[in-house]
N, CA, C and O atoms as CSV, one atom per row, in Angstrom:
chain,resi,resn,atom,element,x,y,z
A,1,MET,N,N,15.623,-119.225,176.048
A,1,MET,CA,C,14.508,-120.071,175.958
A,1,MET,C,C,14.386,-119.454,177.933
A,1,MET,O,O,13.300,-119.930,178.262
A,2,ALA,N,N,14.596,-119.180,178.396
A,2,ALA,CA,C,14.288,-118.871,179.984
A,2,ALA,C,C,13.166,-118.334,180.038
A,2,ALA,O,O,12.330,-118.665,180.879
A,3,LEU,N,N,12.890,-117.056,178.794
A,3,LEU,CA,C,11.312,-116.510,178.826
A,3,LEU,C,C,10.658,-117.271,178.437
A,3,LEU,O,O,9.557,-117.188,178.983
A,4,LEU,N,N,10.720,-118.134,177.650
A,4,LEU,CA,C,9.723,-119.233,177.616
A,4,LEU,C,C,9.458,-119.988,178.486
A,4,LEU,O,O,8.414,-120.505,178.882
A,5,ALA,N,N,10.843,-120.043,178.874
A,5,ALA,CA,C,10.580,-121.541,180.034
A,5,ALA,C,C,9.347,-120.878,181.548
A,5,ALA,O,O,8.327,-121.277,182.111
A,6,GLU,N,N,10.315,-119.652,181.629
A,6,GLU,CA,C,9.277,-118.918,182.732
A,6,GLU,C,C,7.688,-118.409,182.488
A,6,GLU,O,O,6.999,-117.753,183.269
A,7,SER,N,N,7.476,-118.711,181.700
A,7,SER,CA,C,6.426,-118.121,180.691
A,7,SER,C,C,5.099,-119.841,180.743
A,7,SER,O,O,3.869,-119.883,180.760
A,8,VAL,N,N,6.006,-120.804,180.751
A,8,VAL,CA,C,5.372,-121.707,180.833
A,8,VAL,C,C,4.888,-122.139,182.200
A,8,VAL,O,O,3.756,-122.577,182.408
A,9,ARG,N,N,5.783,-121.990,183.070
A,9,ARG,CA,C,5.790,-121.923,184.816
A,9,ARG,C,C,4.970,-121.643,185.065
A,9,ARG,O,O,4.159,-122.469,185.485
A,10,ILE,N,N,4.556,-119.903,184.937
A,10,ILE,CA,C,3.256,-118.574,185.128
A,10,ILE,C,C,2.214,-119.951,184.556
A,10,ILE,O,O,2.090,-120.867,185.370
A,11,LEU,N,N,1.720,-120.053,183.638
A,11,LEU,CA,C,1.113,-120.833,182.872
A,11,LEU,C,C,0.500,-121.883,183.754
A,11,LEU,O,O,-0.639,-121.831,184.220
A,12,ALA,N,N,1.213,-122.664,183.900
A,12,ALA,CA,C,0.981,-123.649,184.871
A,12,ALA,C,C,0.473,-123.708,186.251
A,12,ALA,O,O,-0.421,-124.378,186.768
A,13,GLY,N,N,1.342,-122.766,186.736
A,13,GLY,CA,C,0.447,-121.995,188.257
A,13,GLY,C,C,-0.667,-121.905,188.131
A,13,GLY,O,O,-1.412,-122.200,189.065
A,14,LYS,N,N,-1.222,-121.395,186.738
A,14,LYS,CA,C,-2.667,-120.835,186.964
A,14,LYS,C,C,-3.319,-121.934,186.215
A,14,LYS,O,O,-4.362,-121.716,185.599
A,15,GLY,N,N,-2.593,-123.461,186.240
A,15,GLY,CA,C,-3.851,-124.101,185.726
A,15,GLY,C,C,-3.869,-124.355,184.178
A,15,GLY,O,O,-4.684,-125.151,183.712
A,16,TYR,N,N,-2.886,-123.615,183.294
A,16,TYR,CA,C,-2.797,-124.017,182.277
A,16,TYR,C,C,-2.073,-124.753,181.453
A,16,TYR,O,O,-1.936,-125.725,182.197
A,17,ARG,N,N,-1.601,-124.992,180.654
A,17,ARG,CA,C,-0.436,-125.745,180.052
A,17,ARG,C,C,-0.598,-125.786,178.733
A,17,ARG,O,O,-1.636,-126.260,178.271
A,18,PRO,N,N,0.562,-125.217,177.784
A,18,PRO,CA,C,0.458,-125.608,176.076
A,18,PRO,C,C,-0.004,-126.673,175.552
A,18,PRO,O,O,0.007,-127.761,176.128
A,19,SER,N,N,-0.498,-126.453,174.305
A,19,SER,CA,C,-0.943,-127.342,173.522
A,19,SER,C,C,-0.332,-127.645,173.004
A,19,SER,O,O,0.402,-128.595,173.274
A,20,ASN,N,N,-0.316,-126.873,171.801
A,20,ASN,CA,C,0.796,-126.774,170.650
A,20,ASN,C,C,0.741,-125.448,170.400
A,20,ASN,O,O,-0.009,-124.622,170.921
A,21,VAL,N,N,2.023,-125.195,169.131
A,21,VAL,CA,C,2.713,-123.929,169.009
A,21,VAL,C,C,2.995,-124.211,167.500
A,21,VAL,O,O,3.275,-125.317,167.037
A,22,ASP,N,N,2.864,-122.897,166.715
A,22,ASP,CA,C,3.047,-122.294,165.773
A,22,ASP,C,C,3.950,-121.089,165.401
A,22,ASP,O,O,3.407,-120.006,165.180
A,23,VAL,N,N,5.098,-121.195,165.330
A,23,VAL,CA,C,6.423,-120.679,164.701
A,23,VAL,C,C,6.614,-120.072,163.954
A,23,VAL,O,O,7.188,-120.944,163.302
A,24,VAL,N,N,6.707,-118.781,163.004
A,24,VAL,CA,C,7.238,-118.259,162.123
A,24,VAL,C,C,8.400,-117.808,162.293
A,24,VAL,O,O,8.486,-117.092,163.291
A,25,VAL,N,N,9.633,-117.982,161.528
A,25,VAL,CA,C,10.808,-117.208,161.290
A,25,VAL,C,C,11.017,-116.388,160.087
A,25,VAL,O,O,11.034,-116.747,158.910
A,26,VAL,N,N,11.151,-115.392,160.526
A,26,VAL,CA,C,11.065,-114.121,159.428
A,26,VAL,C,C,12.614,-113.683,159.107
A,26,VAL,O,O,13.153,-112.799,159.773
A,27,CYS,N,N,13.188,-114.257,158.204
A,27,CYS,CA,C,14.676,-113.549,157.966
A,27,CYS,C,C,15.406,-114.028,156.707
A,27,CYS,O,O,14.926,-114.501,155.677
A,28,GLU,N,N,16.771,-113.774,157.059
A,28,GLU,CA,C,16.970,-113.676,154.970
A,28,GLU,C,C,17.848,-115.014,155.486
A,28,GLU,O,O,17.726,-116.175,155.095
A,29,ARG,N,N,18.871,-114.418,156.601
A,29,ARG,CA,C,19.815,-115.622,157.255
A,29,ARG,C,C,19.565,-115.343,158.139
A,29,ARG,O,O,18.740,-114.537,158.571
A,30,PRO,N,N,20.993,-116.664,159.024
A,30,PRO,CA,C,20.689,-118.084,158.408
A,30,PRO,C,C,19.678,-118.234,157.783
A,30,PRO,O,O,18.891,-117.290,157.711
A,31,LYS,N,N,19.370,-119.567,157.089
A,31,LYS,CA,C,18.070,-120.651,156.845
A,31,LYS,C,C,17.697,-121.257,157.998
A,31,LYS,O,O,18.401,-121.652,158.926
A,32,ILE,N,N,16.584,-121.290,157.858
A,32,ILE,CA,C,15.660,-121.991,159.173
A,32,ILE,C,C,16.109,-123.578,159.096
A,32,ILE,O,O,16.512,-124.245,160.049
A,33,ALA,N,N,15.925,-124.070,157.585
A,33,ALA,CA,C,15.383,-125.561,157.112
A,33,ALA,C,C,16.451,-126.074,157.928
A,33,ALA,O,O,15.907,-126.605,158.896
A,34,PRO,N,N,17.859,-126.195,158.030
A,34,PRO,CA,C,19.401,-126.951,158.200
A,34,PRO,C,C,19.158,-127.320,159.722
A,34,PRO,O,O,19.431,-128.415,160.216
A,35,VAL,N,N,18.668,-126.367,160.313
A,35,VAL,CA,C,18.673,-126.403,162.101
A,35,VAL,C,C,17.303,-126.376,162.415
A,35,VAL,O,O,17.203,-126.136,163.618
A,36,ALA,N,N,15.820,-126.560,161.704
A,36,ALA,CA,C,14.575,-126.986,162.138
A,36,ALA,C,C,14.478,-127.485,162.812
A,36,ALA,O,O,14.262,-127.060,163.947
A,37,ASP,N,N,14.602,-128.918,162.431
A,37,ASP,CA,C,14.530,-130.009,163.458
A,37,ASP,C,C,14.809,-130.028,165.329
A,37,ASP,O,O,14.189,-130.453,166.303
A,38,ASP,N,N,16.258,-129.218,165.058
A,38,ASP,CA,C,16.814,-129.006,166.406
A,38,ASP,C,C,15.668,-128.148,167.295
A,38,ASP,O,O,15.028,-128.527,168.275
A,39,ILE,N,N,15.639,-126.628,166.474
A,39,ILE,CA,C,14.760,-126.413,166.762
A,39,ILE,C,C,13.363,-126.350,168.007
A,39,ILE,O,O,12.932,-126.001,169.106
A,40,ARG,N,N,13.142,-127.141,166.473
A,40,ARG,CA,C,11.917,-127.916,167.181
A,40,ARG,C,C,11.840,-129.146,168.321
A,40,ARG,O,O,10.917,-129.733,168.886
A,41,LYS,N,N,12.725,-129.192,168.343
A,41,LYS,CA,C,13.172,-130.195,169.637
A,41,LYS,C,C,12.997,-129.529,170.807
A,41,LYS,O,O,12.207,-129.797,171.712
A,42,ARG,N,N,13.881,-128.535,170.723
A,42,ARG,CA,C,14.690,-128.100,171.823
A,42,ARG,C,C,13.031,-127.072,172.547
A,42,ARG,O,O,12.717,-127.113,173.737
A,43,LEU,N,N,12.185,-126.208,171.390
A,43,LEU,CA,C,10.570,-126.117,171.276
A,43,LEU,C,C,10.067,-126.726,172.039
A,43,LEU,O,O,9.470,-126.088,172.906
A,44,ALA,N,N,10.033,-128.577,172.144
A,44,ALA,CA,C,9.357,-129.035,172.645
A,44,ALA,C,C,9.285,-129.780,173.666
A,44,ALA,O,O,8.375,-130.376,174.242
A,45,ASP,N,N,10.872,-129.604,173.870
A,45,ASP,CA,C,11.223,-129.547,175.625
A,45,ASP,C,C,11.045,-128.532,176.555
A,45,ASP,O,O,10.755,-128.807,177.719
A,46,VAL,N,N,11.221,-127.101,176.073
A,46,VAL,CA,C,10.936,-126.432,176.856
A,46,VAL,C,C,9.215,-126.067,177.398
A,46,VAL,O,O,8.786,-125.557,178.433
A,47,LEU,N,N,8.554,-126.578,176.204
A,47,LEU,CA,C,6.812,-126.764,176.410
A,47,LEU,C,C,6.767,-128.169,176.935
A,47,LEU,O,O,6.295,-128.111,178.070
A,48,ASP,N,N,6.856,-128.555,176.832
A,48,ASP,CA,C,6.461,-130.454,177.261
A,48,ASP,C,C,5.608,-130.527,176.533
A,48,ASP,O,O,4.509,-130.447,177.081
A,49,VAL,N,N,5.590,-130.667,175.336
A,49,VAL,CA,C,4.660,-131.508,174.898
A,49,VAL,C,C,5.206,-132.026,173.674
A,49,VAL,O,O,6.222,-131.381,173.416
A,50,PRO,N,N,5.003,-132.825,172.885
A,50,PRO,CA,C,5.306,-133.548,171.614
A,50,PRO,C,C,5.782,-132.981,171.312
A,50,PRO,O,O,5.637,-131.823,171.705
A,51,LEU,N,N,7.045,-133.396,170.074
A,51,LEU,CA,C,6.708,-132.743,169.187
A,51,LEU,C,C,6.399,-132.795,167.520
A,51,LEU,O,O,6.932,-132.260,166.548
A,52,ASP,N,N,5.490,-133.534,167.667
A,52,ASP,CA,C,4.427,-133.099,166.544
A,52,ASP,C,C,3.295,-132.032,166.833
A,52,ASP,O,O,2.343,-131.646,166.155
A,53,ALA,N,N,3.830,-131.642,168.303
A,53,ALA,CA,C,2.834,-130.558,168.396
A,53,ALA,C,C,3.667,-128.761,168.280
A,53,ALA,O,O,3.281,-127.689,168.747
A,54,VAL,N,N,5.048,-129.149,167.357
A,54,VAL,CA,C,5.862,-128.243,167.651
A,54,VAL,C,C,5.785,-127.426,165.625
A,54,VAL,O,O,6.812,-127.597,164.968
A,55,SER,N,N,4.720,-126.742,165.002
A,55,SER,CA,C,5.100,-126.526,163.637
A,55,SER,C,C,6.748,-125.411,163.979
A,55,SER,O,O,7.344,-125.119,165.016
A,56,LEU,N,N,6.923,-125.148,162.822
A,56,LEU,CA,C,8.108,-124.500,162.809
A,56,LEU,C,C,8.273,-124.293,161.673
A,56,LEU,O,O,8.525,-125.253,160.945
A,57,LYS,N,N,8.150,-122.393,160.890
A,57,LYS,CA,C,8.731,-122.331,159.087
A,57,LYS,C,C,9.717,-121.221,159.047
A,57,LYS,O,O,9.588,-120.164,159.663
A,58,GLY,N,N,10.727,-121.547,158.261
A,58,GLY,CA,C,10.954,-120.385,157.356
A,58,GLY,C,C,10.837,-119.305,156.622
A,58,GLY,O,O,10.369,-119.299,155.484
A,59,LYS,N,N,11.274,-118.285,157.257
A,59,LYS,CA,C,9.897,-117.439,155.684
A,59,LYS,C,C,11.513,-116.037,155.443
A,59,LYS,O,O,12.340,-115.549,156.214
A,60,SER,N,N,11.255,-115.925,154.172
A,60,SER,CA,C,12.393,-114.360,154.130
A,60,SER,C,C,11.331,-113.351,153.695
A,60,SER,O,O,10.282,-113.440,153.058
A,61,ASN,N,N,11.785,-112.680,154.092
A,61,ASN,CA,C,11.164,-110.434,153.807
A,61,ASN,C,C,11.503,-110.198,152.478
A,61,ASN,O,O,10.949,-109.250,151.923
A,62,GLU,N,N,12.774,-111.270,151.494
A,62,GLU,CA,C,12.302,-110.698,149.986
A,62,GLU,C,C,13.140,-109.914,150.417
A,62,GLU,O,O,12.523,-108.881,150.160
A,63,GLY,N,N,13.863,-109.648,150.774
A,63,GLY,CA,C,15.069,-108.003,151.007
A,63,GLY,C,C,14.655,-107.195,151.210
A,63,GLY,O,O,15.180,-106.117,150.933
A,64,MET,N,N,13.745,-107.281,151.674
A,64,MET,CA,C,12.566,-105.713,151.941
A,64,MET,C,C,12.724,-105.470,153.174
A,64,MET,O,O,12.836,-106.510,153.824
A,65,GLY,N,N,12.811,-104.072,154.078
A,65,GLY,CA,C,12.901,-103.387,155.149
A,65,GLY,C,C,14.611,-103.688,156.120
A,65,GLY,O,O,15.768,-103.875,155.745
A,66,TRP,N,N,13.854,-103.586,157.632
A,66,TRP,CA,C,15.865,-103.906,158.016
A,66,TRP,C,C,14.808,-105.518,157.843
A,66,TRP,O,O,13.871,-104.902,157.334
A,67,ILE,N,N,14.451,-106.525,157.864
A,67,ILE,CA,C,14.826,-107.699,158.253
A,67,ILE,C,C,15.414,-107.989,157.071
A,67,ILE,O,O,16.424,-108.670,157.253
A,68,GLY,N,N,15.199,-107.755,155.951
A,68,GLY,CA,C,15.590,-107.925,154.685
A,68,GLY,C,C,16.722,-107.502,154.588
A,68,GLY,O,O,17.347,-108.197,153.786
A,69,SER,N,N,17.315,-106.704,155.002
A,69,SER,CA,C,18.738,-105.759,154.605
A,69,SER,C,C,19.122,-106.478,156.396
A,69,SER,O,O,19.307,-105.698,157.330
A,70,GLY,N,N,19.179,-107.868,156.575
A,70,GLY,CA,C,19.481,-108.389,157.498
A,70,GLY,C,C,20.037,-107.791,158.394
A,70,GLY,O,O,21.159,-108.203,158.688
A,71,GLU,N,N,19.378,-106.388,159.305
A,71,GLU,CA,C,19.769,-106.088,160.662
A,71,GLU,C,C,19.088,-106.943,161.443
A,71,GLU,O,O,19.609,-107.202,162.528
A,72,GLY,N,N,17.878,-107.542,161.134
A,72,GLY,CA,C,17.038,-108.352,162.095
A,72,GLY,C,C,16.776,-109.079,161.829
A,72,GLY,O,O,17.232,-109.466,160.753
A,73,LEU,N,N,15.910,-109.843,162.478
A,73,LEU,CA,C,14.523,-110.825,162.290
A,73,LEU,C,C,13.434,-111.101,163.040
A,73,LEU,O,O,13.527,-110.861,164.244
A,74,ALA,N,N,12.324,-111.592,162.580
A,74,ALA,CA,C,11.103,-111.301,163.276
A,74,ALA,C,C,10.694,-113.143,163.738
A,74,ALA,O,O,10.926,-114.203,163.158
A,75,VAL,N,N,10.241,-112.920,164.589
A,75,VAL,CA,C,9.824,-114.275,164.629
A,75,VAL,C,C,8.062,-114.095,165.469
A,75,VAL,O,O,7.785,-113.606,166.565
A,76,HIS,N,N,7.157,-114.712,164.415
A,76,HIS,CA,C,5.631,-115.200,165.107
A,76,HIS,C,C,4.965,-116.118,165.713
A,76,HIS,O,O,4.378,-116.738,164.826
A,77,ALA,N,N,4.710,-116.576,166.752
A,77,ALA,CA,C,4.060,-117.655,167.314
A,77,ALA,C,C,3.371,-117.578,167.614
A,77,ALA,O,O,3.288,-116.380,167.885
A,78,VAL,N,N,1.877,-118.381,168.071
A,78,VAL,CA,C,1.008,-118.813,168.151
A,78,VAL,C,C,0.704,-120.127,168.870
A,78,VAL,O,O,0.848,-121.128,168.169
A,79,ALA,N,N,0.328,-120.312,170.077
A,79,ALA,CA,C,-0.326,-120.948,171.104
A,79,ALA,C,C,-1.023,-121.429,171.576
A,79,ALA,O,O,-1.583,-120.902,172.537
A,80,LEU,N,N,-1.442,-123.040,171.022
A,80,LEU,CA,C,-3.276,-122.926,172.068
A,80,LEU,C,C,-2.652,-123.652,173.193
A,80,LEU,O,O,-1.743,-124.482,173.210
A,81,VAL,N,N,-3.527,-123.016,174.327
A,81,VAL,CA,C,-3.141,-123.436,175.115
A,81,VAL,C,C,-4.380,-123.503,175.890
A,81,VAL,O,O,-5.236,-122.629,175.761
A,82,ASN,N,N,-4.592,-124.977,177.077
A,82,ASN,CA,C,-5.306,-125.615,177.840
A,82,ASN,C,C,-5.500,-125.799,179.445
A,82,ASN,O,O,-4.764,-126.240,180.327
A,83,ARG,N,N,-6.637,-125.340,179.432
A,83,ARG,CA,C,-6.733,-125.653,181.268
A,83,ARG,C,C,-6.312,-126.979,181.450
A,83,ARG,O,O,-6.594,-127.843,180.620
A,84,VAL,N,N,-5.610,-127.235,182.546
A,84,VAL,CA,C,-5.831,-129.158,182.865
A,84,VAL,C,C,-6.197,-128.967,183.732
A,84,VAL,O,O,-6.304,-128.073,184.572
A,85,ARG,N,N,-6.577,-130.502,183.416
A,85,ARG,CA,C,-8.383,-130.721,184.010
A,85,ARG,C,C,-7.903,-131.904,185.694
A,85,ARG,O,O,-7.523,-133.070,185.798
A,86,VAL,N,N,-8.137,-131.030,186.496
A,86,VAL,CA,C,-7.256,-132.133,187.691
A,86,VAL,C,C,-8.492,-133.177,188.458
A,86,VAL,O,O,-8.160,-134.010,189.301
């Protein structure tokens, strides 16, 4: 979360702020659904956005590749960033 917080700080210094974010966590385990609300709350806090501006989904790699064998996970995130009007 430190890297995300630093990114938000840099954006703010340039006159931008996140508006919303869509996150997909790809892993076989642990299952994301039981902790999704906690992750969303933490992301919303760090991004300084409302909770409903954070979408989080967990996906499986269906046993394929290094993710499927449990050697790691991947996270895909897309954020809408808006210029702050002064």
